[in-house]
RONUNU-159864 format. One record per residue (C-alpha): x, y, z; residue number from 1. Coordinates in Angstrom, 3 decimals, padded with zeros to 6 digits. Layout:
! residues N
X->X	Y->Y	Z->Z	num->NUM
...
//
This chain:
! residues 455
X->-053.336	Y->035.199	Z->002.353	num->1
X->-054.411	Y->035.628	Z->005.974	num->2
X->-057.584	Y->033.670	Z->005.179	num->3
X->-055.443	Y->030.634	Z->004.424	num->4
X->-054.091	Y->030.785	Z->007.978	num->5
X->-050.642	Y->029.602	Z->006.907	num->6
X->-048.482	Y->028.079	Z->009.611	num->7
X->-044.933	Y->026.984	Z->009.201	num->8
X->-042.581	Y->024.171	Z->009.974	num->9
X->-038.875	Y->024.864	Z->009.700	num->10
X->-036.890	Y->021.617	Z->009.862	num->11
X->-033.122	Y->021.865	Z->009.916	num->12
X->-031.807	Y->018.864	Z->008.028	num->13
X->-028.020	Y->018.605	Z->007.832	num->14
X->-025.569	Y->016.281	Z->006.169	num->15
X->-025.379	Y->014.138	Z->009.310	num->16
X->-028.145	Y->012.514	Z->011.354	num->17
X->-029.370	Y->014.313	Z->014.446	num->18
X->-029.962	Y->017.776	Z->012.986	num->19
X->-032.177	Y->020.032	Z->015.094	num->20
X->-035.756	Y->020.717	Z->013.972	num->21
X->-037.638	Y->024.004	Z->014.416	num->22
X->-041.368	Y->023.340	Z->014.455	num->23
X->-044.248	Y->025.786	Z->014.651	num->24
X->-047.601	Y->024.949	Z->016.209	num->25
X->-050.300	Y->023.957	Z->015.446	num->26
X->-050.092	Y->021.353	Z->012.615	num->27
X->-049.526	Y->023.022	Z->009.302	num->28
X->-051.585	Y->024.128	Z->006.355	num->29
X->-048.331	Y->025.004	Z->004.578	num->30
X->-044.712	Y->024.196	Z->005.345	num->31
X->-041.278	Y->025.675	Z->004.774	num->32
X->-038.380	Y->023.277	Z->005.266	num->33
X->-034.803	Y->024.468	Z->005.674	num->34
X->-031.865	Y->022.170	Z->004.997	num->35
X->-028.089	Y->022.435	Z->004.941	num->36
X->-027.253	Y->021.001	Z->001.538	num->37
X->-023.492	Y->021.553	Z->001.668	num->38
X->-021.110	Y->022.495	Z->004.470	num->39
X->-017.440	Y->023.514	Z->004.406	num->40
X->-016.737	Y->024.255	Z->008.078	num->41
X->-016.764	Y->028.035	Z->008.075	num->42
X->-019.834	Y->028.303	Z->005.874	num->43
X->-022.612	Y->026.344	Z->004.252	num->44
X->-025.209	Y->026.275	Z->001.486	num->45
X->-028.794	Y->026.366	Z->002.699	num->46
X->-032.097	Y->025.739	Z->000.985	num->47
X->-035.679	Y->026.497	Z->001.967	num->48
X->-038.519	Y->024.583	Z->000.328	num->49
X->-041.987	Y->026.119	Z->000.612	num->50
X->-044.933	Y->023.738	Z->000.103	num->51
X->-048.607	Y->024.664	Z->-000.190	num->52
X->-050.505	Y->022.029	Z->001.816	num->53
X->-053.860	Y->023.736	Z->001.407	num->54
X->-056.588	Y->022.843	Z->-001.061	num->55
X->-056.411	Y->026.297	Z->-002.667	num->56
X->-053.805	Y->028.091	Z->-004.764	num->57
X->-051.530	Y->030.618	Z->-003.058	num->58
X->-050.029	Y->033.526	Z->-004.991	num->59
X->-047.081	Y->034.713	Z->-002.876	num->60
X->-044.877	Y->033.804	Z->000.069	num->61
X->-042.384	Y->035.502	Z->002.388	num->62
X->-039.766	Y->033.824	Z->004.569	num->63
X->-037.962	Y->035.797	Z->007.289	num->64
X->-035.291	Y->034.795	Z->009.768	num->65
X->-032.355	Y->036.088	Z->011.802	num->66
X->-028.788	Y->034.772	Z->011.828	num->67
X->-026.670	Y->034.888	Z->014.981	num->68
X->-023.647	Y->037.163	Z->015.271	num->69
X->-020.762	Y->036.025	Z->013.126	num->70
X->-022.957	Y->034.555	Z->010.376	num->71
X->-024.345	Y->036.289	Z->007.302	num->72
X->-025.951	Y->035.471	Z->003.963	num->73
X->-023.469	Y->036.269	Z->001.190	num->74
X->-025.509	Y->035.217	Z->-001.864	num->75
X->-028.978	Y->033.885	Z->-002.638	num->76
X->-031.011	Y->032.753	Z->-005.651	num->77
X->-034.614	Y->032.039	Z->-006.649	num->78
X->-035.907	Y->034.655	Z->-004.196	num->79
X->-035.748	Y->038.425	Z->-003.678	num->80
X->-033.568	Y->039.121	Z->-000.648	num->81
X->-033.633	Y->042.171	Z->001.601	num->82
X->-031.379	Y->042.542	Z->004.618	num->83
X->-031.615	Y->044.661	Z->007.748	num->84
X->-028.714	Y->043.985	Z->010.078	num->85
X->-028.924	Y->040.292	Z->010.945	num->86
X->-032.541	Y->039.997	Z->009.745	num->87
X->-033.176	Y->038.497	Z->006.305	num->88
X->-036.365	Y->038.537	Z->004.263	num->89
X->-036.889	Y->036.379	Z->001.173	num->90
X->-039.924	Y->036.854	Z->-001.052	num->91
X->-040.929	Y->034.993	Z->-004.150	num->92
X->-039.832	Y->036.085	Z->-007.605	num->93
X->-042.268	Y->036.411	Z->-010.491	num->94
X->-042.178	Y->032.783	Z->-011.567	num->95
X->-042.338	Y->030.907	Z->-008.220	num->96
X->-044.884	Y->032.813	Z->-006.138	num->97
X->-047.982	Y->030.997	Z->-007.316	num->98
X->-048.243	Y->027.496	Z->-005.860	num->99
X->-051.108	Y->025.158	Z->-006.621	num->100
X->-052.422	Y->022.875	Z->-003.902	num->101
X->-049.630	Y->020.479	Z->-002.959	num->102
X->-047.005	Y->022.302	Z->-005.055	num->103
X->-043.545	Y->023.292	Z->-003.801	num->104
X->-040.769	Y->025.691	Z->-004.683	num->105
X->-037.392	Y->026.403	Z->-003.149	num->106
X->-034.716	Y->029.066	Z->-002.875	num->107
X->-031.069	Y->028.770	Z->-001.905	num->108
X->-028.418	Y->030.865	Z->-000.204	num->109
X->-024.806	Y->030.793	Z->000.964	num->110
X->-023.919	Y->031.605	Z->004.578	num->111
X->-020.551	Y->032.772	Z->005.856	num->112
X->-020.334	Y->031.323	Z->009.372	num->113
X->-021.952	Y->028.356	Z->011.075	num->114
X->-025.155	Y->029.850	Z->012.481	num->115
X->-028.523	Y->028.567	Z->011.262	num->116
X->-031.776	Y->030.572	Z->011.078	num->117
X->-033.462	Y->031.834	Z->014.239	num->118
X->-036.851	Y->033.538	Z->014.785	num->119
X->-038.115	Y->032.215	Z->011.494	num->120
X->-041.487	Y->033.272	Z->010.071	num->121
X->-043.284	Y->032.403	Z->006.876	num->122
X->-046.037	Y->034.829	Z->005.961	num->123
X->-046.001	Y->035.965	Z->009.584	num->124
X->-046.277	Y->032.590	Z->011.326	num->125
X->-043.528	Y->032.145	Z->013.936	num->126
X->-041.035	Y->029.328	Z->014.357	num->127
X->-038.869	Y->028.625	Z->017.384	num->128
X->-035.625	Y->026.792	Z->017.924	num->129
X->-032.345	Y->026.683	Z->016.054	num->130
X->-029.332	Y->024.576	Z->015.416	num->131
X->-025.778	Y->024.378	Z->014.195	num->132
X->-024.987	Y->022.974	Z->010.757	num->133
X->-022.942	Y->019.796	Z->010.980	num->134
X->-019.533	Y->019.527	Z->009.416	num->135
X->-019.167	Y->017.762	Z->006.114	num->136
X->-018.167	Y->014.083	Z->006.276	num->137
X->-015.087	Y->013.080	Z->004.298	num->138
X->-015.833	Y->013.097	Z->000.568	num->139
X->-015.264	Y->009.337	Z->000.395	num->140
X->-018.144	Y->008.765	Z->002.847	num->141
X->-021.543	Y->008.471	Z->001.117	num->142
X->-023.755	Y->011.418	Z->002.142	num->143
X->-027.098	Y->010.422	Z->003.633	num->144
X->-028.888	Y->012.700	Z->001.193	num->145
X->-029.950	Y->011.166	Z->-002.114	num->146
X->-027.270	Y->011.609	Z->-004.803	num->147
X->-028.184	Y->012.901	Z->-008.258	num->148
X->-030.054	Y->010.190	Z->-010.166	num->149
X->-027.329	Y->010.043	Z->-012.826	num->150
X->-024.567	Y->009.233	Z->-010.316	num->151
X->-024.146	Y->005.811	Z->-008.704	num->152
X->-023.868	Y->005.686	Z->-004.902	num->153
X->-020.318	Y->006.689	Z->-003.963	num->154
X->-017.911	Y->004.128	Z->-002.541	num->155
X->-014.464	Y->004.327	Z->-001.029	num->156
X->-011.404	Y->005.070	Z->-003.111	num->157
X->-010.434	Y->007.757	Z->-005.593	num->158
X->-012.777	Y->008.734	Z->-008.443	num->159
X->-010.841	Y->006.593	Z->-010.917	num->160
X->-010.793	Y->003.654	Z->-008.501	num->161
X->-014.566	Y->003.952	Z->-008.161	num->162
X->-015.452	Y->004.428	Z->-011.829	num->163
X->-012.518	Y->003.186	Z->-013.922	num->164
X->-012.730	Y->003.438	Z->-017.697	num->165
X->-015.430	Y->005.854	Z->-018.842	num->166
X->-017.510	Y->005.549	Z->-021.996	num->167
X->-020.404	Y->007.249	Z->-023.718	num->168
X->-023.737	Y->005.493	Z->-023.159	num->169
X->-026.574	Y->007.067	Z->-025.095	num->170
X->-026.526	Y->010.771	Z->-024.317	num->171
X->-024.531	Y->010.566	Z->-021.104	num->172
X->-021.451	Y->008.980	Z->-019.539	num->173
X->-021.121	Y->005.571	Z->-017.902	num->174
X->-018.376	Y->003.961	Z->-015.865	num->175
X->-016.846	Y->000.489	Z->-016.191	num->176
X->-019.851	Y->-001.139	Z->-014.500	num->177
X->-022.343	Y->000.576	Z->-016.809	num->178
X->-023.602	Y->002.983	Z->-014.114	num->179
X->-024.269	Y->006.547	Z->-015.233	num->180
X->-021.824	Y->009.060	Z->-013.787	num->181
X->-021.633	Y->012.857	Z->-013.674	num->182
X->-018.113	Y->014.188	Z->-013.167	num->183
X->-017.710	Y->017.585	Z->-011.468	num->184
X->-014.513	Y->019.581	Z->-011.223	num->185
X->-012.626	Y->022.700	Z->-012.250	num->186
X->-010.579	Y->024.023	Z->-015.138	num->187
X->-007.179	Y->025.597	Z->-014.905	num->188
X->-006.569	Y->029.116	Z->-016.113	num->189
X->-004.944	Y->029.374	Z->-019.558	num->190
X->-001.736	Y->027.671	Z->-018.470	num->191
X->000.387	Y->030.317	Z->-020.212	num->192
X->-001.305	Y->033.044	Z->-018.124	num->193
X->-001.456	Y->031.450	Z->-014.673	num->194
X->-000.416	Y->033.745	Z->-011.842	num->195
X->001.072	Y->030.686	Z->-010.075	num->196
X->001.202	Y->026.966	Z->-010.940	num->197
X->-001.941	Y->026.030	Z->-009.003	num->198
X->-003.096	Y->023.438	Z->-011.542	num->199
X->000.309	Y->021.738	Z->-011.654	num->200
X->000.610	Y->021.172	Z->-007.898	num->201
X->-000.053	Y->017.598	Z->-006.721	num->202
X->-000.770	Y->018.615	Z->-003.107	num->203
X->-003.368	Y->021.112	Z->-004.310	num->204
X->-005.008	Y->018.477	Z->-006.515	num->205
X->-005.242	Y->016.017	Z->-003.641	num->206
X->-006.633	Y->018.770	Z->-001.404	num->207
X->-009.354	Y->019.604	Z->-003.942	num->208
X->-010.180	Y->015.915	Z->-004.287	num->209
X->-010.486	Y->015.426	Z->-000.534	num->210
X->-012.070	Y->018.762	Z->000.432	num->211
X->-014.068	Y->019.807	Z->-002.640	num->212
X->-014.896	Y->016.308	Z->-003.905	num->213
X->-013.198	Y->017.197	Z->-007.190	num->214
X->-013.361	Y->014.318	Z->-009.657	num->215
X->-011.884	Y->015.897	Z->-012.790	num->216
X->-009.417	Y->018.681	Z->-013.586	num->217
X->-009.119	Y->020.368	Z->-016.972	num->218
X->-005.693	Y->021.390	Z->-018.259	num->219
X->-006.474	Y->024.445	Z->-020.421	num->220
X->-003.313	Y->024.632	Z->-022.534	num->221
X->-003.295	Y->027.956	Z->-024.368	num->222
X->-002.307	Y->027.550	Z->-028.004	num->223
X->-002.317	Y->030.800	Z->-029.979	num->224
X->-001.257	Y->033.712	Z->-027.664	num->225
X->002.352	Y->034.682	Z->-027.089	num->226
X->003.957	Y->032.318	Z->-024.604	num->227
X->001.440	Y->029.552	Z->-025.310	num->228
X->001.938	Y->026.274	Z->-027.171	num->229
X->002.731	Y->027.544	Z->-030.654	num->230
X->005.494	Y->029.843	Z->-029.429	num->231
X->006.754	Y->027.731	Z->-026.496	num->232
X->005.679	Y->024.105	Z->-027.072	num->233
X->008.186	Y->022.602	Z->-024.646	num->234
X->006.926	Y->024.597	Z->-021.676	num->235
X->003.249	Y->024.086	Z->-022.553	num->236
X->003.665	Y->020.342	Z->-023.024	num->237
X->005.540	Y->020.040	Z->-019.708	num->238
X->002.698	Y->021.807	Z->-017.885	num->239
X->000.092	Y->019.486	Z->-019.398	num->240
X->002.088	Y->016.338	Z->-018.723	num->241
X->002.613	Y->017.402	Z->-015.105	num->242
X->-001.145	Y->017.754	Z->-014.687	num->243
X->-001.753	Y->014.364	Z->-016.342	num->244
X->000.808	Y->012.629	Z->-014.124	num->245
X->-000.597	Y->014.302	Z->-011.002	num->246
X->-004.122	Y->013.213	Z->-011.964	num->247
X->-002.919	Y->009.629	Z->-012.282	num->248
X->-001.248	Y->009.813	Z->-008.862	num->249
X->-004.317	Y->011.424	Z->-007.254	num->250
X->-006.754	Y->009.078	Z->-008.979	num->251
X->-008.834	Y->011.764	Z->-010.699	num->252
X->-009.790	Y->012.321	Z->-014.334	num->253
X->-008.010	Y->014.919	Z->-016.474	num->254
X->-009.168	Y->016.775	Z->-019.593	num->255
X->-006.376	Y->017.679	Z->-022.014	num->256
X->-007.714	Y->020.867	Z->-023.602	num->257
X->-006.306	Y->022.433	Z->-026.797	num->258
X->-007.400	Y->025.872	Z->-025.610	num->259
X->-007.763	Y->027.660	Z->-028.944	num->260
X->-010.251	Y->029.737	Z->-030.938	num->261
X->-008.893	Y->029.087	Z->-034.434	num->262
X->-007.483	Y->025.588	Z->-034.154	num->263
X->-008.254	Y->024.775	Z->-037.783	num->264
X->-005.377	Y->027.091	Z->-038.713	num->265
X->-002.959	Y->024.851	Z->-036.817	num->266
X->-004.435	Y->021.445	Z->-037.529	num->267
X->-001.105	Y->019.731	Z->-038.204	num->268
X->000.262	Y->020.829	Z->-034.809	num->269
X->-002.900	Y->019.585	Z->-033.066	num->270
X->-002.728	Y->016.232	Z->-034.870	num->271
X->000.912	Y->015.796	Z->-033.832	num->272
X->000.244	Y->016.870	Z->-030.236	num->273
X->-002.754	Y->014.610	Z->-029.611	num->274
X->-001.280	Y->011.706	Z->-031.560	num->275
X->001.847	Y->011.794	Z->-029.422	num->276
X->000.020	Y->012.109	Z->-026.100	num->277
X->-002.447	Y->009.382	Z->-027.088	num->278
X->000.452	Y->006.991	Z->-027.722	num->279
X->001.944	Y->007.717	Z->-024.304	num->280
X->-001.139	Y->008.256	Z->-022.130	num->281
X->-004.052	Y->006.749	Z->-024.067	num->282
X->-003.868	Y->003.477	Z->-022.116	num->283
X->-004.817	Y->005.316	Z->-018.901	num->284
X->-008.488	Y->005.473	Z->-017.859	num->285
X->-007.887	Y->008.965	Z->-016.398	num->286
X->-007.526	Y->010.856	Z->-019.683	num->287
X->-010.244	Y->012.741	Z->-021.592	num->288
X->-009.269	Y->014.567	Z->-024.792	num->289
X->-010.621	Y->018.012	Z->-025.784	num->290
X->-009.116	Y->018.943	Z->-029.175	num->291
X->-010.799	Y->022.338	Z->-029.651	num->292
X->-011.916	Y->024.564	Z->-026.806	num->293
X->-014.093	Y->027.248	Z->-028.435	num->294
X->-014.378	Y->027.591	Z->-032.210	num->295
X->-015.561	Y->030.976	Z->-033.403	num->296
X->-018.600	Y->031.577	Z->-035.625	num->297
X->-017.347	Y->029.379	Z->-038.438	num->298
X->-018.950	Y->026.544	Z->-040.387	num->299
X->-019.388	Y->023.270	Z->-038.542	num->300
X->-019.533	Y->021.122	Z->-041.669	num->301
X->-016.792	Y->022.860	Z->-043.672	num->302
X->-014.323	Y->023.932	Z->-040.972	num->303
X->-014.787	Y->022.456	Z->-037.496	num->304
X->-015.989	Y->018.941	Z->-038.335	num->305
X->-013.095	Y->018.186	Z->-040.743	num->306
X->-010.647	Y->019.389	Z->-038.097	num->307
X->-012.219	Y->017.088	Z->-035.504	num->308
X->-012.137	Y->014.151	Z->-037.895	num->309
X->-008.405	Y->014.615	Z->-038.415	num->310
X->-007.570	Y->014.921	Z->-034.714	num->311
X->-009.894	Y->012.101	Z->-033.632	num->312
X->-008.287	Y->009.862	Z->-036.234	num->313
X->-004.845	Y->010.631	Z->-034.768	num->314
X->-006.066	Y->009.883	Z->-031.249	num->315
X->-007.833	Y->006.652	Z->-032.222	num->316
X->-004.703	Y->005.340	Z->-033.916	num->317
X->-003.255	Y->004.865	Z->-030.422	num->318
X->-006.208	Y->005.218	Z->-028.042	num->319
X->-009.355	Y->003.351	Z->-029.095	num->320
X->-011.581	Y->004.061	Z->-026.128	num->321
X->-010.961	Y->007.219	Z->-024.070	num->322
X->-013.624	Y->009.904	Z->-024.422	num->323
X->-013.026	Y->012.775	Z->-026.846	num->324
X->-014.978	Y->016.012	Z->-026.279	num->325
X->-015.537	Y->018.039	Z->-029.457	num->326
X->-015.828	Y->021.854	Z->-029.550	num->327
X->-018.835	Y->023.347	Z->-031.328	num->328
X->-019.461	Y->026.622	Z->-033.233	num->329
X->-019.931	Y->030.047	Z->-031.636	num->330
X->-017.669	Y->029.561	Z->-028.607	num->331
X->-019.008	Y->026.033	Z->-028.063	num->332
X->-022.677	Y->026.966	Z->-027.925	num->333
X->-024.162	Y->025.632	Z->-031.188	num->334
X->-024.415	Y->022.001	Z->-030.140	num->335
X->-027.686	Y->021.758	Z->-032.063	num->336
X->-025.799	Y->022.557	Z->-035.282	num->337
X->-023.272	Y->019.799	Z->-034.555	num->338
X->-026.151	Y->017.418	Z->-033.828	num->339
X->-027.376	Y->017.782	Z->-037.415	num->340
X->-024.105	Y->016.289	Z->-038.724	num->341
X->-022.139	Y->014.584	Z->-035.940	num->342
X->-018.629	Y->013.228	Z->-036.251	num->343
X->-018.518	Y->009.491	Z->-036.918	num->344
X->-016.923	Y->007.476	Z->-034.129	num->345
X->-017.329	Y->006.037	Z->-030.657	num->346
X->-017.037	Y->007.642	Z->-027.229	num->347
X->-017.457	Y->011.139	Z->-028.654	num->348
X->-019.048	Y->013.949	Z->-026.638	num->349
X->-019.730	Y->017.586	Z->-027.566	num->350
X->-018.812	Y->020.751	Z->-025.708	num->351
X->-021.366	Y->023.244	Z->-024.398	num->352
X->-020.076	Y->026.349	Z->-022.584	num->353
X->-022.179	Y->028.857	Z->-020.635	num->354
X->-021.799	Y->031.940	Z->-018.436	num->355
X->-024.946	Y->032.494	Z->-016.467	num->356
X->-025.134	Y->036.318	Z->-016.657	num->357
X->-025.065	Y->036.011	Z->-020.464	num->358
X->-026.585	Y->032.621	Z->-021.282	num->359
X->-029.922	Y->031.262	Z->-020.104	num->360
X->-032.895	Y->029.211	Z->-021.202	num->361
X->-032.357	Y->029.762	Z->-024.936	num->362
X->-028.924	Y->028.126	Z->-024.777	num->363
X->-030.264	Y->025.270	Z->-022.653	num->364
X->-032.842	Y->024.788	Z->-025.407	num->365
X->-029.975	Y->024.221	Z->-027.852	num->366
X->-028.632	Y->021.634	Z->-025.443	num->367
X->-032.031	Y->019.956	Z->-025.187	num->368
X->-032.244	Y->019.801	Z->-028.986	num->369
X->-028.803	Y->018.189	Z->-029.210	num->370
X->-029.714	Y->015.633	Z->-026.554	num->371
X->-032.949	Y->014.768	Z->-028.365	num->372
X->-030.852	Y->014.218	Z->-031.491	num->373
X->-028.670	Y->011.753	Z->-029.578	num->374
X->-025.595	Y->013.821	Z->-028.683	num->375
X->-023.771	Y->013.385	Z->-025.381	num->376
X->-022.738	Y->016.742	Z->-023.888	num->377
X->-019.924	Y->017.779	Z->-021.551	num->378
X->-019.804	Y->021.334	Z->-020.130	num->379
X->-016.038	Y->021.717	Z->-019.987	num->380
X->-016.249	Y->025.413	Z->-019.052	num->381
X->-018.823	Y->027.561	Z->-017.239	num->382
X->-019.105	Y->030.480	Z->-014.870	num->383
X->-021.720	Y->032.270	Z->-012.782	num->384
X->-020.737	Y->035.497	Z->-014.536	num->385
X->-020.781	Y->037.375	Z->-017.809	num->386
X->-019.191	Y->035.647	Z->-020.777	num->387
X->-015.986	Y->037.661	Z->-020.287	num->388
X->-015.362	Y->035.670	Z->-017.115	num->389
X->-016.765	Y->038.352	Z->-014.845	num->390
X->-014.599	Y->041.417	Z->-015.369	num->391
X->-017.263	Y->043.427	Z->-013.502	num->392
X->-017.163	Y->041.039	Z->-010.519	num->393
X->-020.882	Y->040.272	Z->-010.800	num->394
X->-022.429	Y->036.844	Z->-010.143	num->395
X->-025.773	Y->035.575	Z->-011.482	num->396
X->-026.459	Y->032.682	Z->-009.127	num->397
X->-030.171	Y->032.090	Z->-009.791	num->398
X->-029.449	Y->031.403	Z->-013.461	num->399
X->-026.333	Y->029.423	Z->-012.522	num->400
X->-028.515	Y->027.265	Z->-010.279	num->401
X->-030.868	Y->026.659	Z->-013.197	num->402
X->-027.869	Y->025.438	Z->-015.188	num->403
X->-026.677	Y->023.220	Z->-012.315	num->404
X->-030.148	Y->021.683	Z->-012.065	num->405
X->-030.275	Y->021.142	Z->-015.839	num->406
X->-026.875	Y->019.472	Z->-015.929	num->407
X->-027.767	Y->017.230	Z->-013.006	num->408
X->-031.079	Y->016.234	Z->-014.580	num->409
X->-029.365	Y->015.331	Z->-017.863	num->410
X->-026.283	Y->013.679	Z->-016.379	num->411
X->-023.962	Y->016.281	Z->-017.904	num->412
X->-020.452	Y->016.413	Z->-016.453	num->413
X->-018.770	Y->019.793	Z->-015.922	num->414
X->-015.628	Y->021.711	Z->-015.059	num->415
X->-015.962	Y->025.294	Z->-013.791	num->416
X->-013.709	Y->028.150	Z->-014.923	num->417
X->-011.020	Y->028.819	Z->-013.422	num->418
X->-008.292	Y->027.927	Z->-010.879	num->419
X->-006.390	Y->031.167	Z->-010.400	num->420
X->-006.156	Y->034.378	Z->-008.366	num->421
X->-007.657	Y->037.623	Z->-009.665	num->422
X->-010.582	Y->040.022	Z->-009.515	num->423
X->-012.771	Y->038.309	Z->-012.137	num->424
X->-015.873	Y->036.591	Z->-010.793	num->425
X->-014.608	Y->033.278	Z->-012.148	num->426
X->-011.232	Y->033.387	Z->-010.399	num->427
X->-011.739	Y->030.773	Z->-007.715	num->428
X->-009.009	Y->032.007	Z->-005.373	num->429
X->-008.298	Y->035.251	Z->-003.531	num->430
X->-004.833	Y->036.844	Z->-003.112	num->431
X->-002.505	Y->034.975	Z->-000.801	num->432
X->-003.881	Y->031.533	Z->-001.655	num->433
X->-001.002	Y->029.072	Z->-001.273	num->434
X->-000.073	Y->026.996	Z->-004.311	num->435
X->-000.356	Y->023.754	Z->-002.324	num->436
X->-004.072	Y->023.962	Z->-001.424	num->437
X->-005.727	Y->024.617	Z->001.923	num->438
X->-008.018	Y->027.245	Z->000.381	num->439
X->-010.925	Y->027.184	Z->002.828	num->440
X->-010.402	Y->030.863	Z->003.644	num->441
X->-009.363	Y->031.905	Z->000.120	num->442
X->-012.526	Y->031.342	Z->-001.914	num->443
X->-013.309	Y->034.182	Z->-004.318	num->444
X->-016.130	Y->035.177	Z->-006.665	num->445
X->-018.336	Y->032.275	Z->-007.671	num->446
X->-016.076	Y->029.772	Z->-005.857	num->447
X->-018.391	Y->029.098	Z->-002.870	num->448
X->-021.191	Y->028.254	Z->-005.300	num->449
X->-018.925	Y->026.057	Z->-007.446	num->450
X->-017.473	Y->024.206	Z->-004.457	num->451
X->-020.889	Y->023.684	Z->-002.891	num->452
X->-022.105	Y->022.041	Z->-006.074	num->453
X->-019.059	Y->019.764	Z->-006.361	num->454
X->-019.756	Y->018.281	Z->-002.958	num->455
//
């Protein structure tokens, strides 16, 4: 490695023009570029991209830097991190250490505080300088960085004002102008088990829209447990309709989710529920229907597909065009099975759920197979945790980042699990979070990662 005489450039690129650059001398044989990819005032998401500018292959790399007092790295991915006080060292993992001539790789991290790297070295070559990450511009202002290729350049107005009526176009989603769009947002907790009515609060919804760039909220209406829809339909329906009405007022999209695991056993109730709501709300461009959250390991062709056909028929009797997202076998993982015998109809999408400590490349392969077969996917639930929602409190951010990249590349919209307070990794809020929003200092578990990727 020393024979390659690597030297480094560390350029601090923020979300606003005028970011400070840290440049090593002399001109480089290899570069490492740092950028602030998301910023929320009291913290930010950073990324370092290492590029081999030599004519020979390199087999490893090491990036080191200090952070000033009051700032610290809380999480990182795609690199092995070691920490000594305020000094951080990141080395390649097994799959991204070898870089051919001209090749690049990157790793990411979350920082609590506003300080950017100081005393940076890459493979021992020093950098000088520093800078302060800029604050995030309002979510209605187009960021100067390039948006995902599946999303049209943002304009002013609410998400629904910008995109209007959504439809399925090929294997992705398009807006009223025919531009591809990727919605990003969050799911409520099972509404019957919320610790507080976070999802039903209009001020909170507006705050998430304006501060997190939320575009869609999912109303996860529990069906089967005690206190859920089957035992208390009036309360459950009122919660869902509050969320729908708030979404209309705030100008965001809303997923009406029949949050069940054995919905086929209550098909008549589902048909009545969705038929009624479609008659009253199906004219609105805001609404997306999700008639079956997570079927168990039951037959697609004999059990789940007939259920979907019945509910879709009830919806289409009153609502001919809003998107319907269909649950798939094995807790909405077997999208490839559904692809072999899809439901007949228009504007139909299929649900894929993942939890990154449990699900990885093999599940993405199922998604790839479904896309090749022509299915449009919507990840209506995911977490950077184990499939139990993170009872152990652990996050798996490198794999979650692989999922984020995959969804972006394929134009797959998503809502992350879940808007509530608790110790699970997937609880977005920490104790004391007010019901009305203003949660900058109340992010919990995988929330910083989720919020950073909504922006």
